[in-house]
PyMOL commands that place a pseudoatom at each C-alpha (Angstrom):
pseudoatom trace, name=CA, resn=MET, resi=1, chain=A, elem=C, hetatm=0, pos=[-0.159, -0.094, 0.094]
pseudoatom trace, name=CA, resn=ILE, resi=2, chain=A, elem=C, hetatm=0, pos=[1.036, 3.310, -0.849]
pseudoatom trace, name=CA, resn=HIS, resi=3, chain=A, elem=C, hetatm=0, pos=[0.082, 6.457, 1.089]
pseudoatom trace, name=CA, resn=ILE, resi=4, chain=A, elem=C, hetatm=0, pos=[-1.966, 9.013, -0.875]
pseudoatom trace, name=CA, resn=GLY, resi=5, chain=A, elem=C, hetatm=0, pos=[0.191, 12.002, 0.065]
pseudoatom trace, name=CA, resn=ASP, resi=6, chain=A, elem=C, hetatm=0, pos=[3.216, 10.255, -1.685]
pseudoatom trace, name=CA, resn=ILE, resi=7, chain=A, elem=C, hetatm=0, pos=[1.113, 9.680, -4.966]
pseudoatom trace, name=CA, resn=LEU, resi=8, chain=A, elem=C, hetatm=0, pos=[-0.126, 13.196, -4.993]
pseudoatom trace, name=CA, resn=GLY, resi=9, chain=A, elem=C, hetatm=0, pos=[3.338, 14.708, -4.040]
pseudoatom trace, name=CA, resn=SER, resi=10, chain=A, elem=C, hetatm=0, pos=[4.876, 12.867, -6.836]
pseudoatom trace, name=CA, resn=ALA, resi=11, chain=A, elem=C, hetatm=0, pos=[2.112, 13.704, -9.400]
pseudoatom trace, name=CA, resn=LEU, resi=12, chain=A, elem=C, hetatm=0, pos=[2.043, 17.469, -8.372]
pseudoatom trace, name=CA, resn=LYS, resi=13, chain=A, elem=C, hetatm=0, pos=[6.138, 17.600, -8.673]
pseudoatom trace, name=CA, resn=ASN, resi=14, chain=A, elem=C, hetatm=0, pos=[5.423, 17.444, -12.507]
pseudoatom trace, name=CA, resn=PHE, resi=15, chain=A, elem=C, hetatm=0, pos=[3.256, 20.658, -12.271]
pseudoatom trace, name=CA, resn=ARG, resi=16, chain=A, elem=C, hetatm=0, pos=[5.036, 22.520, -9.698]
pseudoatom trace, name=CA, resn=THR, resi=17, chain=A, elem=C, hetatm=0, pos=[6.999, 25.794, -10.649]
pseudoatom trace, name=CA, resn=LYS, resi=18, chain=A, elem=C, hetatm=0, pos=[10.493, 26.682, -9.628]
pseudoatom trace, name=CA, resn=SER, resi=19, chain=A, elem=C, hetatm=0, pos=[8.851, 29.351, -7.582]
pseudoatom trace, name=CA, resn=ASP, resi=20, chain=A, elem=C, hetatm=0, pos=[6.540, 27.062, -5.864]
pseudoatom trace, name=CA, resn=THR, resi=21, chain=A, elem=C, hetatm=0, pos=[9.149, 24.724, -4.967]
pseudoatom trace, name=CA, resn=ASP, resi=22, chain=A, elem=C, hetatm=0, pos=[11.367, 27.537, -3.656]
pseudoatom trace, name=CA, resn=MET, resi=23, chain=A, elem=C, hetatm=0, pos=[8.268, 28.738, -1.500]
pseudoatom trace, name=CA, resn=ILE, resi=24, chain=A, elem=C, hetatm=0, pos=[7.834, 25.459, 0.018]
pseudoatom trace, name=CA, resn=GLN, resi=25, chain=A, elem=C, hetatm=0, pos=[11.553, 25.387, 0.925]
pseudoatom trace, name=CA, resn=ILE, resi=26, chain=A, elem=C, hetatm=0, pos=[11.095, 28.901, 2.677]
pseudoatom trace, name=CA, resn=TRP, resi=27, chain=A, elem=C, hetatm=0, pos=[7.812, 28.089, 4.385]
pseudoatom trace, name=CA, resn=ASP, resi=28, chain=A, elem=C, hetatm=0, pos=[9.584, 24.776, 5.922]
pseudoatom trace, name=CA, resn=LEU, resi=29, chain=A, elem=C, hetatm=0, pos=[12.630, 26.688, 7.037]
pseudoatom trace, name=CA, resn=TRP, resi=30, chain=A, elem=C, hetatm=0, pos=[10.993, 29.879, 8.212]
pseudoatom trace, name=CA, resn=GLU, resi=31, chain=A, elem=C, hetatm=0, pos=[10.538, 28.958, 12.067]
pseudoatom trace, name=CA, resn=TYR, resi=32, chain=A, elem=C, hetatm=0, pos=[14.126, 27.603, 12.010]
pseudoatom trace, name=CA, resn=ALA, resi=33, chain=A, elem=C, hetatm=0, pos=[15.617, 30.976, 10.501]
pseudoatom trace, name=CA, resn=LEU, resi=34, chain=A, elem=C, hetatm=0, pos=[13.945, 33.423, 12.201]
pseudoatom trace, name=CA, resn=GLU, resi=35, chain=A, elem=C, hetatm=0, pos=[13.139, 34.474, 16.062]
pseudoatom trace, name=CA, resn=LYS, resi=36, chain=A, elem=C, hetatm=0, pos=[10.094, 33.471, 17.776]
pseudoatom trace, name=CA, resn=THR, resi=37, chain=A, elem=C, hetatm=0, pos=[8.490, 36.789, 18.031]
pseudoatom trace, name=CA, resn=ILE, resi=38, chain=A, elem=C, hetatm=0, pos=[8.973, 37.228, 14.061]
pseudoatom trace, name=CA, resn=ILE, resi=39, chain=A, elem=C, hetatm=0, pos=[7.414, 33.888, 13.392]
pseudoatom trace, name=CA, resn=GLU, resi=40, chain=A, elem=C, hetatm=0, pos=[4.390, 34.776, 15.524]
pseudoatom trace, name=CA, resn=ASN, resi=41, chain=A, elem=C, hetatm=0, pos=[3.889, 38.024, 13.786]
pseudoatom trace, name=CA, resn=ALA, resi=42, chain=A, elem=C, hetatm=0, pos=[4.991, 37.422, 10.085]
pseudoatom trace, name=CA, resn=LYS, resi=43, chain=A, elem=C, hetatm=0, pos=[4.512, 34.618, 7.504]
pseudoatom trace, name=CA, resn=PRO, resi=44, chain=A, elem=C, hetatm=0, pos=[5.795, 34.012, 4.072]
pseudoatom trace, name=CA, resn=GLY, resi=45, chain=A, elem=C, hetatm=0, pos=[3.135, 34.932, 1.795]
pseudoatom trace, name=CA, resn=SER, resi=46, chain=A, elem=C, hetatm=0, pos=[4.635, 34.455, -1.791]
pseudoatom trace, name=CA, resn=PHE, resi=47, chain=A, elem=C, hetatm=0, pos=[7.726, 34.140, -3.650]
pseudoatom trace, name=CA, resn=LYS, resi=48, chain=A, elem=C, hetatm=0, pos=[8.460, 35.259, -7.297]
pseudoatom trace, name=CA, resn=ASP, resi=49, chain=A, elem=C, hetatm=0, pos=[11.653, 36.286, -8.995]
pseudoatom trace, name=CA, resn=GLY, resi=50, chain=A, elem=C, hetatm=0, pos=[13.669, 36.268, -5.774]
pseudoatom trace, name=CA, resn=THR, resi=51, chain=A, elem=C, hetatm=0, pos=[11.437, 38.636, -3.968]
pseudoatom trace, name=CA, resn=LEU, resi=52, chain=A, elem=C, hetatm=0, pos=[9.618, 37.328, -0.688]
pseudoatom trace, name=CA, resn=LEU, resi=53, chain=A, elem=C, hetatm=0, pos=[6.385, 38.803, 0.303]
pseudoatom trace, name=CA, resn=VAL, resi=54, chain=A, elem=C, hetatm=0, pos=[5.820, 38.528, 3.933]
pseudoatom trace, name=CA, resn=HIS, resi=55, chain=A, elem=C, hetatm=0, pos=[2.187, 39.021, 5.674]
pseudoatom trace, name=CA, resn=VAL, resi=56, chain=A, elem=C, hetatm=0, pos=[2.576, 40.781, 8.976]
pseudoatom trace, name=CA, resn=SER, resi=57, chain=A, elem=C, hetatm=0, pos=[-0.048, 41.136, 11.481]
pseudoatom trace, name=CA, resn=SER, resi=58, chain=A, elem=C, hetatm=0, pos=[-0.012, 44.722, 11.954]
pseudoatom trace, name=CA, resn=SER, resi=59, chain=A, elem=C, hetatm=0, pos=[1.411, 48.233, 10.694]
pseudoatom trace, name=CA, resn=VAL, resi=60, chain=A, elem=C, hetatm=0, pos=[3.593, 48.276, 13.899]
pseudoatom trace, name=CA, resn=TRP, resi=61, chain=A, elem=C, hetatm=0, pos=[5.055, 44.804, 12.768]
pseudoatom trace, name=CA, resn=LEU, resi=62, chain=A, elem=C, hetatm=0, pos=[5.432, 45.957, 9.063]
pseudoatom trace, name=CA, resn=HIS, resi=63, chain=A, elem=C, hetatm=0, pos=[7.292, 49.132, 10.323]
pseudoatom trace, name=CA, resn=GLN, resi=64, chain=A, elem=C, hetatm=0, pos=[9.537, 47.034, 12.831]
pseudoatom trace, name=CA, resn=LEU, resi=65, chain=A, elem=C, hetatm=0, pos=[10.398, 44.547, 10.151]
pseudoatom trace, name=CA, resn=SER, resi=66, chain=A, elem=C, hetatm=0, pos=[11.501, 47.067, 7.792]
pseudoatom trace, name=CA, resn=PHE, resi=67, chain=A, elem=C, hetatm=0, pos=[14.498, 47.639, 9.984]
pseudoatom trace, name=CA, resn=LEU, resi=68, chain=A, elem=C, hetatm=0, pos=[15.214, 44.061, 10.440]
pseudoatom trace, name=CA, resn=LYS, resi=69, chain=A, elem=C, hetatm=0, pos=[14.646, 43.068, 6.663]
pseudoatom trace, name=CA, resn=GLN, resi=70, chain=A, elem=C, hetatm=0, pos=[18.528, 42.656, 5.813]
pseudoatom trace, name=CA, resn=ASP, resi=71, chain=A, elem=C, hetatm=0, pos=[19.103, 40.441, 8.808]
pseudoatom trace, name=CA, resn=MET, resi=72, chain=A, elem=C, hetatm=0, pos=[16.111, 38.436, 7.741]
pseudoatom trace, name=CA, resn=GLN, resi=73, chain=A, elem=C, hetatm=0, pos=[17.175, 37.963, 4.468]
pseudoatom trace, name=CA, resn=ASP, resi=74, chain=A, elem=C, hetatm=0, pos=[20.642, 37.000, 5.405]
pseudoatom trace, name=CA, resn=LYS, resi=75, chain=A, elem=C, hetatm=0, pos=[19.315, 34.425, 7.856]
pseudoatom trace, name=CA, resn=LEU, resi=76, chain=A, elem=C, hetatm=0, pos=[16.877, 32.860, 5.530]
pseudoatom trace, name=CA, resn=ASN, resi=77, chain=A, elem=C, hetatm=0, pos=[19.424, 32.612, 2.761]
pseudoatom trace, name=CA, resn=HIS, resi=78, chain=A, elem=C, hetatm=0, pos=[22.013, 31.052, 5.309]
pseudoatom trace, name=CA, resn=VAL, resi=79, chain=A, elem=C, hetatm=0, pos=[19.515, 28.318, 6.541]
pseudoatom trace, name=CA, resn=LEU, resi=80, chain=A, elem=C, hetatm=0, pos=[18.459, 27.703, 2.856]
pseudoatom trace, name=CA, resn=GLY, resi=81, chain=A, elem=C, hetatm=0, pos=[22.255, 27.311, 2.072]
pseudoatom trace, name=CA, resn=ARG, resi=82, chain=A, elem=C, hetatm=0, pos=[22.135, 29.660, -1.066]
pseudoatom trace, name=CA, resn=GLU, resi=83, chain=A, elem=C, hetatm=0, pos=[21.075, 33.115, -1.983]
pseudoatom trace, name=CA, resn=LEU, resi=84, chain=A, elem=C, hetatm=0, pos=[17.552, 32.446, -2.869]
pseudoatom trace, name=CA, resn=VAL, resi=85, chain=A, elem=C, hetatm=0, pos=[15.954, 35.710, -1.244]
pseudoatom trace, name=CA, resn=LYS, resi=86, chain=A, elem=C, hetatm=0, pos=[16.980, 38.654, -3.015]
pseudoatom trace, name=CA, resn=ASN, resi=87, chain=A, elem=C, hetatm=0, pos=[14.338, 41.135, -1.578]
pseudoatom trace, name=CA, resn=ILE, resi=88, chain=A, elem=C, hetatm=0, pos=[11.617, 41.216, 1.149]
pseudoatom trace, name=CA, resn=LYS, resi=89, chain=A, elem=C, hetatm=0, pos=[8.463, 43.197, 1.169]
pseudoatom trace, name=CA, resn=PHE, resi=90, chain=A, elem=C, hetatm=0, pos=[5.956, 43.394, 3.695]
pseudoatom trace, name=CA, resn=LYS, resi=91, chain=A, elem=C, hetatm=0, pos=[2.164, 43.547, 3.722]
pseudoatom trace, name=CA, resn=VAL, resi=92, chain=A, elem=C, hetatm=0, pos=[-0.389, 43.745, 6.719]
pseudoatom trace, name=CA, resn=ALA, resi=93, chain=A, elem=C, hetatm=0, pos=[-2.651, 40.689, 6.056]
pseudoatom trace, name=CA, resn=SER, resi=94, chain=A, elem=C, hetatm=0, pos=[-4.178, 37.740, 7.992]
pseudoatom trace, name=CA, resn=LEU, resi=95, chain=A, elem=C, hetatm=0, pos=[-1.983, 35.243, 9.503]
pseudoatom trace, name=CA, resn=ASN, resi=96, chain=A, elem=C, hetatm=0, pos=[-4.474, 32.572, 9.533]
pseudoatom trace, name=CA, resn=VAL, resi=97, chain=A, elem=C, hetatm=0, pos=[-3.348, 29.338, 7.815]
for i in range(1, 97): cmd.bond("trace and resi %d" % i, "trace and resi %d" % (i + 1))
show_as sticks, trace
zoom trace
């Protein structure tokens, strides 16, 4: 017997774009790369052409993270093992996943 998740994962792999694969890597490593207060108030939203859009819980956090942008980018790229994230933009949005 084969688990349905394995079948779907294998089938969908053929249809995922490079950007989708990169976003999955960022999402999987998010909590390991950044501090707890950041991961509680910010989540990766989308990734395209080296730009990561991060959803934040409030305008206060958007302002705070704008000062930490380069540090976040460096930490993410370090954990990813390559310079994948070239820019980060922030947007106030719901963090419900």
